[in-house]
C-alpha positions in Angstrom: 16.9 -13.4 2.3 16.7 -15.7 -0.7 15.6 -14.3 -4.1 13.5 -17.4 -4.5 11.4 -16.5 -1.5 11.0 -12.9 -2.8 9.9 -14.4 -6.1 7.3 -16.7 -4.5 5.8 -13.8 -2.5 5.8 -11.4 -5.5 2.4 -10.6 -6.8 3.9 -10.3 -10.3 4.6 -14.0 -10.4 2.3 -15.2 -13.2 0.5 -17.9 -11.2 -3.0 -16.4 -11.4 -3.2 -14.9 -7.9 -4.2 -11.6 -9.3 -7.6 -13.0 -10.3 -8.5 -13.9 -6.7 -9.4 -11.5 -3.9 -9.2 -14.0 -1.0 -12.8 -13.2 -0.1 -12.4 -9.5 0.2 -14.6 -8.7 -2.8 -17.6 -10.3 -1.1 -16.6 -8.7 2.2 -16.7 -5.3 0.5 -20.1 -6.1 -1.0 -21.4 -7.0 2.4 -20.1 -3.8 4.0 -17.6 -5.7 6.2 -14.6 -4.0 4.6 -15.0 -0.4 3.8 -11.9 1.5 5.2 -8.3 0.9 6.4 -9.4 -0.2 9.9 -11.9 -2.8 8.7 -9.5 -4.0 6.0 -6.8 -4.5 8.7 -9.3 -6.5 10.8 -10.3 -8.7 7.8 -6.7 -9.4 6.9 -5.8 -10.4 10.4 -8.8 -12.6 10.6 -7.8 -14.3 7.4 -4.2 -14.6 8.3 -4.8 -16.3 11.6 -7.3 -18.9 10.2 -6.8 -19.9 6.5 -3.4 -18.2 6.4 -2.2 -20.4 9.3 -3.5 -23.5 7.7 -1.8 -22.6 4.4 1.4 -21.9 6.2 1.3 -25.3 7.9 0.6 -27.2 4.7 3.3 -25.3 2.8 5.8 -26.0 5.4 5.0 -29.7 5.5 5.1 -30.0 1.7 8.5 -28.3 1.7 9.7 -30.8 4.3 8.9 -33.7 1.9 5.7 -35.1 3.5 3.4 -37.3 1.5 1.9 -34.8 -1.0 -1.2 -36.7 -1.7 -1.9 -37.0 2.0 -1.3 -33.3 2.5 -3.6 -32.5 -0.4 -6.3 -34.5 1.3 -5.6 -32.6 4.5 -6.0 -29.4 2.6 -9.4 -30.6 1.3 -10.5 -31.5 4.9 -9.5 -28.1 6.1 -11.5 -26.2 3.4 -15.2 -26.8 3.9 -16.3 -24.4 1.2 -16.4 -26.0 -2.3 -15.8 -22.5 -3.8 -12.6 -22.1 -1.7 -11.5 -25.6 -2.6 -11.9 -24.8 -6.3 -10.1 -21.5 -6.0 -7.2 -23.2 -4.1 -6.8 -25.8 -6.8 -7.0 -23.3 -9.6 -4.2 -21.3 -8.0 -2.2 -24.5 -7.3 -2.3 -25.4 -11.0 -1.2 -21.9 -12.0 1.8 -22.1 -9.5 2.8 -25.5 -10.8 2.9 -24.2 -14.4 5.2 -21.4 -13.6 7.1 -23.2 -10.9 8.2 -26.1 -13.2 9.8 -23.5 -15.5 11.3 -21.4 -12.8 12.7 -24.2 -10.6 12.9 -27.4 -12.6 12.9 -30.4 -10.2 11.7 -34.0 -10.0 9.8 -32.8 -6.8 7.0 -31.5 -9.0 6.2 -35.0 -10.3 5.0 -36.2 -6.8 2.2 -33.6 -6.8 -1.5 -34.5 -7.6 -2.7 -33.3 -11.0 -4.5 -30.3 -9.5 -3.0 -29.6 -6.1 -4.1 -27.2 -3.5 -2.1 -24.0 -3.6 -0.4 -24.3 -0.3 0.9 -27.8 -1.2 2.2 -26.6 -4.5 3.7 -23.6 -2.8 5.6 -25.9 -0.4 7.0 -27.9 -3.4 8.0 -24.6 -5.2 9.8 -23.6 -2.0 11.7 -26.9 -1.9 12.5 -26.8 -5.6 13.8 -23.3 -5.1 16.1 -24.4 -2.3 14.1 -22.7 0.5 13.4 -24.0 4.0 10.0 -25.1 5.5 10.0 -21.9 7.5 10.4 -19.9 4.3 7.5 -21.8 2.7 5.3 -21.0 5.8 6.3 -17.3 5.6 5.4 -17.1 1.9 2.0 -18.7 2.5 1.3 -16.5 5.5 2.3 -13.4 3.5 0.2 -14.3 0.5 -2.9 -14.8 2.6 -3.0 -11.1 3.2 -1.1 -9.5 0.3 -3.6 -10.6 -2.4 -6.7 -9.5 -0.5 -5.1 -6.2 0.4 -4.3 -5.5 -3.3 -7.9 -6.5 -4.2 -9.4 -4.2 -1.6 -7.3 -1.3 -2.9 -8.7 -1.8 -6.3 -12.3 -2.4 -5.3 -12.5 0.6 -2.9 -10.1 2.9 -4.8 -8.1 3.2 -1.6 -4.8 5.1 -1.3 -2.0 2.6 -2.2 0.2 4.1 0.5 -2.5 3.5 3.1 -3.0 -0.1 2.0 0.8 -0.7 2.0 1.0 0.6 5.6 -1.9 -1.7 6.7 0.0 -4.7 5.2 3.3 -3.6 6.7 1.9 -3.3 10.2 0.8 -7.0 10.0 4.4 -8.1 9.6 4.8 -9.2 13.2 1.6 -11.2 12.9 2.7 -12.8 9.7 6.0 -13.8 11.3 4.2 -15.2 14.3 1.8 -17.3 12.1 4.7 -18.6 10.0 6.6 -19.6 13.1 3.7 -21.3 14.8 2.3 -23.1 11.8 5.0 -25.7 11.4 4.3 -29.2 12.5 3.5 -29.6 16.2 5.2 -32.2 18.4 2.5 -34.8 17.7 2.7 -34.3 14.0 -0.6 -32.5 13.5 -1.1 -29.5 11.2 -3.1 -26.3 11.9 -6.8 -26.6 11.5 -8.1 -23.1 12.2 -11.3 -22.3 10.5 -13.6 -19.2 10.0 -17.2 -20.0 8.9 -17.6 -16.4 7.8 -14.9 -16.8 5.1 -16.6 -20.0 3.9 -20.0 -18.2 3.7 -18.5 -15.2 1.9 -16.9 -17.5 -0.7 -20.1 -19.4 -1.4 -22.2 -16.2 -1.8 -19.4 -14.8 -4.0 -19.3 -17.9 -6.3 -23.0 -17.5 -7.1 -22.7 -13.8 -8.2 -22.8 -12.8 -11.9 -21.3 -9.4 -11.4 -18.0 -10.3 -9.7 -14.6 -8.9 -10.7 -12.5 -11.7 -9.1 -12.7 -15.5 -9.3 -12.8 -15.8 -5.5 
C-alpha cells in the first residue's frame, strides 16, 4: 500500500478534518447515536450515501475529469447549504497542505474553493495514486472522522470505536469499488435527507463543538 494513501487517510493530516464531525454531533444531540450499535448504524448509513458520492467524485477527479464540472456535480449532490460549506472548507484545507506535500501542476486546475472529494482526487493523483485509491480514501474518511467525533462526544472506549470502524472495512471496500464511474459515465448520486436535516439544525446551534 502506498504511503501517500496512508497519509491522505490519516486523521493527523492538517487539512482541518478534525474540526468536523460529519453530522454525528447533531445525531448525538438528537439521540440517534448513543452507543456502539447506533454509531455503527449511523456510519454505515453515511458511508453508503454521502460516502459513496465522495468516493465517486474523488475517483473521477483522480482520473483527470474536468474539475470544474465535477465541482458542480458535487454541488448538485449536496442539497444542504451547511454541508456544501463544510465540504468546501475542508477542500480548501486539503489544497493548502496538498500543494506542499505533493507539488504538482494538477492543483492549478481546481476551482478556488473546491469540494473536498474533488480536492481529494487531485491530491491522490498528485501523490501518484490510482482512482481506486482515491475512492478508498474518500470512503474511509466518510466514517473515520465521525467515529472519532463520536468517541469524543460520548466519551466512548477508544478500543470499542476502533472495532466499530474496523468491522466496516468490507463495506468501505465495497463502496470504493462500486463508486467508480459506471459504463454510461454517470457518478453516484445517493442521498440521505436525514443527514441534510441534521446538518442544517447543527449549523444553527450556538453550543456546538464541531463546525459540521
